[in-house]
N, C-alpha and C positions, 0 to 999 in steps of 0.2 A: 874655833874653826877658822878664824881669820889668819892669814899668813902674815909673816913679818913684813913682806913687801907692801901688803895692803895697809897694815898698821902704820908703816912709815909714810906712805903716801897720804893716808887719811889725815894724819896730824899736820900735813903741809898742803892740804887740799885748797885752802883759801889762797895761798900764794901761787899754787899751780894754776888756778883759774885765772888769776890776774896776769900771769905769764902767758897764758893762752890768748887772752885779749890783746896783750902787748905784741905778741908774735903776729896775730892777725892784722894789727895795724901796721907793723913794720914790713912783714913779708906775707901779703895776702895771696900771692899767686898760687902756691900749692893748695891752699884751702879752696880757692875758686875752682881749681882743676878737680878737686875731690867732690865739689858740689854738683858737677855735671854728671849725667848718666853715662855709663861706659859699656858699650856692647861687648859681649863675650863670644868671639868667634871660636869655632864654627857654629856654635849653637845660636839660637835666636833669643837668648836671655840677655837682659840688661842689668848691670850692677848699679844700684843706687847706694852710695856710701852712707849717707846720713841715716836712712831708715835701718840699714844693716847695723850701724853702731848703736842706734837706739834700741834695737832688738836685743843686742848683746847686753846692754846695761840692764834692761828689764828682766832678761833671763837670769842674770846674776842676782838681781834683787829677789826674784821668786825662789831661787835656789837657797837663799840664806834665811828664808822665813821660818821661824819656829812654829811649824804647823800645829803641833800638839798643844801649844800654849794658847791657841785661839779658842779652845773649848770653853775656857772660863769667860772669854769675851762674849760668846754666844749665850751663855747663861745670864749675863748681866749686860745687855746690849744698849743701855741708855746712851753712853758716849758715842757708840758706833752709829746708832740711828740719828742722833743729833748732828754728828759730823756729816753724814750723807745729806741730810736735809739742808744744812748750812752750805754745803758745797754747791747745791743747786740754787739756793735762795740768795746767797751773797752776790753772785754776778747780776741777778735781776735787780738788786738794789744799788750796787756800786756803778755799773756801766751807765745806766740812765743819768746818774748824777754827774759822771765824767762827761757825758754827751752834752748835758745842760751847760757845763762850764766851757766846753770847747766851742759851743755855738756863739759865745761872746768873743771869740778870737777873730783876728782878721783873715784867717785861713779861708780860701774861697770855697772849700768843700766842708767847712765846719768841723775840721779835724777828723773827717771820716776815715782817712788812712790810718791815723794813729789809733782810732777807736776800733777799727777792724783788727789790728794786731792785738789789742787788749782783750777783745772778745775771744779771739783764738787762744789766748793764754788762759783766761778764767774758765773757758769751757773744757779744758783738759782735766784729766784725773789728778788726784793728789800725787805729788812728785815722790818717786821711790827714794830719792835722797833725803826726804824728811825722816826716814828711819835712822839715818846717820846722826842727825841732830837730836833725835829723841834719845838715842843711845848716849850721846855726849852729855845731855842734860839729865840723864837718869830718869827719863819720863816713862810713861806707860807704853811699853813697846808693843804688847799684843793689840792695844787699841789703835796705835798708829799703823801697824801691819794690816790690821783688819780694814782700816780706812783706805789704805793704798790699794789693797786687793779688791775691795768692794767697788770703789770708784773706778778702778781700771776695768773690772769685768762688766760694769754697767755703762762704760763710756761709748760703746757702739750705739746705745740708745740715748744717753743723756747729752752727748756732744752735739749731734744733729738737732736735738730739740732746743738746746740753748742757742745755737747759731741761728735757727729759724726764728726764735722768739725775739732775739736782739737785733736782727738784720734791719727791721724798719727804722732803727735809729740812724741808719747810714744814708748817705746821698752820694751823688756824683758817680754812680755806677758801682760803688763798693757793695751795695746791698746785693746786686746780682753776683758779684764776685764771691761774697760770703755764702750765698746760696749754693754756688757751684762747689765751694770748698766743703760745705755741709754734705752735699751729695757724695763727694769724694770720701769723707769720713764715714758716711753711712754705707757706702758701697764696699768698704773693706779696709781702709787705711787703719782705723782704730783696731780692727780685728787682727790684721796681719802684723802691724808694727807695734802694737801695745798689748793686746790681750793674749794672743797666742804665745809670745815669748815668755810673758809672766806666768802663764798657766803651765808651760813646759817646765819652767824652773820650779814651780810649786809642786808639780807631779814628781820631779826628780827628788826634791827634798822629802817627799812623802814615802816613796817606794825604794829608794836606793839604800843599801846597807851603809852604816856609819863610815866604814873605811873607804868605800867607793865615793861617798859624798864628799868626805874630807879631801880625797885626792883630786876630785873634779874641781872643788872650790880652790884648791891650790893653784890651778891654772886659770879658771874662769874669773875669779874675783879680781886679781890684779889686772887681767886683760880688760875687764869691764871698766875698772877705774881709769885705766889708760884710754880706753875707748871713749869714756865720758869726756875726758880732756880734749881728745881729738875732735869729738863732736862739737864741743864748745868752740874750738879753733875754726872748724869748718863753717859753723853758723856765723861766728864773728867776722870771718873773712868776707862773707857775702854782704854784711852790713857795713863794717868799718872800711872795707876796701873801697866801696863807692863813696863813703864820706871823705876818705883821704884823697881820692882822685878828683872829687867835686865837692869841696868843703861847703857845708850848709849848717852853719852854727845855730841858726834859729830852729831848724828841724831837730838837731841834736838836743837842744835845750828843751824843746817841746816834748820830745820822746822821753827824756829823763823825767820831766815834770809829770806827765800822764802816768808813767810807770810807777813813780813814787806815790802819786795820789791813790791809784787802784791798789797797790800793794799795802799801803798804810791802812786804808779803809778795811781791807779784807782781814788783816791781822786784828784791828781794833774790834770789828764785829765778832770775830771768833773769840777774842778775849772776853768781851761783854757776855757772850752766850755761855762761856765756861763759868763766869761768875754767877749768872742767872741760874744755872743748873746746879750751882754749889759743888762743883767737882773739886776733888783734892788736887794738890799741886802737880803730881806727875800726869794725871789724866787731863787736867786743865791745859798743861803744856802741850800735850799731844793733840788735843782738839784745836788749840789756837794755831799750832803749826800746820795742821791739815787744812785749815781755812785759808791760810795765806800762801802755802807752798803748792803751786800748781806745776805740772810737768811742762816747764817752758821749753825743754828740749823737743818734746813731741810737737808743740805748737810751731817751733822753728822749722822742724822737718816738714810739717804740713804746709807752711808758707813756702818753703823751698820747693816742695813738690807741686803745689797747685798755683803758686804765684811767682814763678822764676823771674818774671820781668819787673818785680817790685822788691828788690833787696832792701830798700830803705825801711820796709815794714818790720825787718828784723831788729831795728834799733830799739824800739820800746820793749821787744821780747827779751833782748840781751840785757837791757837795763833792769827789767823786772827780775830776771834770773839772778843778777848780782845783788839787787836790793833785798830779795827774799832771803838770801843766805845771810846777809848782814842782819836783817831783822830776826831771823831764826837764832843767830848767835846771842842776840840780846835777850830773847825770850827764854831760852833754855838756861841762861845765867840767872835771870830773875826768878824763874819758877822752879829752879832745881829743888827737889825735896830736901828738907833739913836733915842732917845726919842724926841717927838715933843714938842717944847717949846711954851709958850703962844704967842710969836710973830712970830712963824714959821708956 
């Protein structure tokens, strides 16, 4: 069902992401222009590029879901339920530990800015891109698709709860900022930018005839892949553009360090849970990926929408997005199921 263009770009996705980051560093002006809201005269509508691109990516992900394959997952839901519980529990364990370490730094606000960005990352649903890595590693695709869908559909409830629970860890006005962001997520952001596009794609995959679905995917899938790269460029322009104009090496190093810590702990806890549950290789890989791969694009869009005056908060989000892809590649390589031999 994948087109040749999608297959070509998917095999070069890592290099394309790096090029998006490099372009944002060298030529941030178009990305900064795209980050701004654009009125659409003569109507009273306003175009927000980043949420629109995010919706396209999630619509495409829903459209490619093997819906009928989810029946087996519902009959054996252990991995799905474990993934959902861990998706909520891991932030409650990892973020306070990161806050404890940041309190020992000389930062006047105890690293609350960096911590705010990390909370917004870990509170997001499982990244739709995790299905790509599951496919590459020959993992349990129904489990991963189920986790992406379930965490996305529950995000209007879970995201505000996680933000409210973790906001007392912040100081210097960031707790109030995070509370406002939580109200934005609760009032419709997660629904309109995350849930509805994914649900629309899922409905299309369920009701459209195979011929129509294949024709639609021929257009939507490569457009969504390109849109994902443009979204990466737009988000990176907001962060890297300010770093380039006003270099802050200590902030850059701190953002990278905090993102690496949170990302590593999330994957480690997911892998430990998979071993504790004695899951087989493909399912263990999917559960581990789901624990460490959050929708960093959604958190970047939320920061851009609710905190346009704080582009530096995008730095740890961008670092997390790059690190989780690197870790995912390592995991799917190590946990790839062994090939079945003729005698096995």
